[in-house]
C-alpha positions as CSV (number, residue, x, y, z in Angstrom):
1,M,15.6,7.5,-1.5
2,A,12.6,5.5,-2.8
3,M,12.7,1.7,-2.6
4,D,12.4,-0.3,-5.9
5,I,8.9,-1.0,-6.9
6,D,7.3,-3.5,-9.1
7,Q,8.1,-6.4,-6.9
8,I,6.0,-8.5,-4.4
9,D,6.8,-8.0,-0.7
10,S,5.1,-9.1,2.4
11,F,2.8,-6.4,3.8
12,Q,5.0,-6.7,6.9
13,A,8.0,-5.5,4.8
14,V,6.0,-2.7,3.2
15,V,4.8,-1.4,6.6
16,A,8.4,-1.6,8.0
17,T,9.8,0.3,5.2
18,I,6.9,2.6,4.2
19,M,8.8,5.8,5.0
20,N,11.3,4.9,2.3
21,R,8.7,4.2,-0.4
22,S,7.9,6.5,-3.2
23,A,5.3,9.1,-2.3
24,R,3.9,8.8,-5.8
25,A,3.1,5.1,-5.4
26,W,0.1,3.2,-4.1
27,V,-0.2,0.3,-1.7
28,Y,-1.5,-2.8,-3.3
29,L,-2.8,-5.9,-1.5
30,P,-4.5,-9.1,-2.7
31,S,-8.0,-8.8,-4.1
32,G,-10.8,-10.8,-2.4
33,R,-8.8,-12.1,0.5
34,T,-8.2,-11.2,4.2
35,W,-5.1,-9.1,4.7
36,S,-2.4,-9.8,7.3
37,L,1.2,-8.8,7.8
38,D,2.0,-11.9,5.8
39,S,-0.1,-10.9,2.8
40,E,1.6,-10.4,-0.5
41,S,1.9,-6.6,-1.3
42,A,3.5,-4.1,-3.6
43,T,4.0,-0.4,-3.8
44,L,3.4,0.7,-7.4
45,E,3.1,3.9,-9.3
46,S,-0.1,4.2,-11.4
47,D,0.0,4.1,-15.1
48,E,-0.7,7.2,-17.0
49,V,-4.4,7.2,-18.3
50,P,-5.6,9.0,-21.3
51,P,-8.6,11.3,-20.5
52,E,-11.0,9.3,-22.6
53,L,-10.3,6.1,-20.3
54,E,-10.3,7.8,-16.9
55,D,-13.8,6.3,-16.1
56,E,-12.8,2.6,-16.7
57,P,-12.8,0.6,-13.4
58,D,-9.2,-0.4,-13.7
59,A,-7.9,2.8,-15.2
60,G,-4.3,3.4,-14.2
61,I,-3.9,0.0,-12.4
62,P,-0.4,-1.3,-13.4
63,Q,-0.2,-4.5,-15.3
64,F,2.0,-5.9,-12.5
65,A,-0.9,-5.6,-10.1
66,K,-3.4,-7.2,-12.5
67,R,-1.1,-10.1,-13.0
68,H,-0.7,-10.6,-9.3
69,D,-4.4,-10.0,-8.6
70,L,-3.5,-7.0,-6.3
71,M,-5.9,-4.3,-5.7
72,Q,-5.1,-0.6,-5.0
73,V,-5.7,0.2,-1.4
74,M,-4.3,3.5,-0.6
75,P,-1.6,6.0,-1.5
76,V,1.8,5.2,0.1
77,T,1.5,8.8,1.8
78,T,-1.6,7.6,3.6
79,L,0.1,4.5,5.1
80,Q,3.1,6.8,5.9
81,D,0.7,9.1,7.9
82,I,-0.9,6.0,9.6
83,V,2.5,4.8,10.7
84,S,3.7,8.2,11.8
85,N,0.6,8.8,13.8
86,A,0.9,5.4,15.5
87,R,4.5,6.1,16.3
88,R,3.6,9.5,17.8
89,Q,1.3,7.7,20.1
90,K,3.8,4.9,20.9
91,L,7.4,5.4,19.8
92,D,8.3,1.8,19.7
93,A,5.0,0.6,18.1
94,T,5.3,-3.0,16.9
95,L,4.4,-4.1,13.4
96,D,1.3,-5.8,14.9
97,E,0.3,-2.5,16.4
98,L,1.0,-0.7,13.1
99,F,-1.1,-3.2,11.3
100,A,-3.8,-2.7,13.8
101,A,-3.6,1.1,13.1
102,F,-4.0,0.3,9.4
103,V,-7.1,-1.9,10.0
104,F,-8.6,0.9,12.2
105,Y,-8.1,3.4,9.5
106,L,-9.8,1.3,6.9
107,R,-12.7,0.7,9.1
108,E,-13.3,4.4,10.1
């Protein structure tokens, strides 16, 4: 069952519960700031975009994300894959280790 969306959580809470989040959602984190496990975060489903607006820079970005100055980072499914892969390598991976895997993915 997918968790409620359209709420602010710590990124730590998002990572810890990522497997229960909607596969149709995206992970959002603060714009213009360094991210940590304590960062504000949300998992949000994108808004439907009419074809004539698809090329707009913020097309599909939910108003909730805009109001909270959050940027779209990656699909929930990508973070689920990162967490799954880290846990295959180390079954009891800590949240810090999962965050390090997330950072490694972003840098590659």
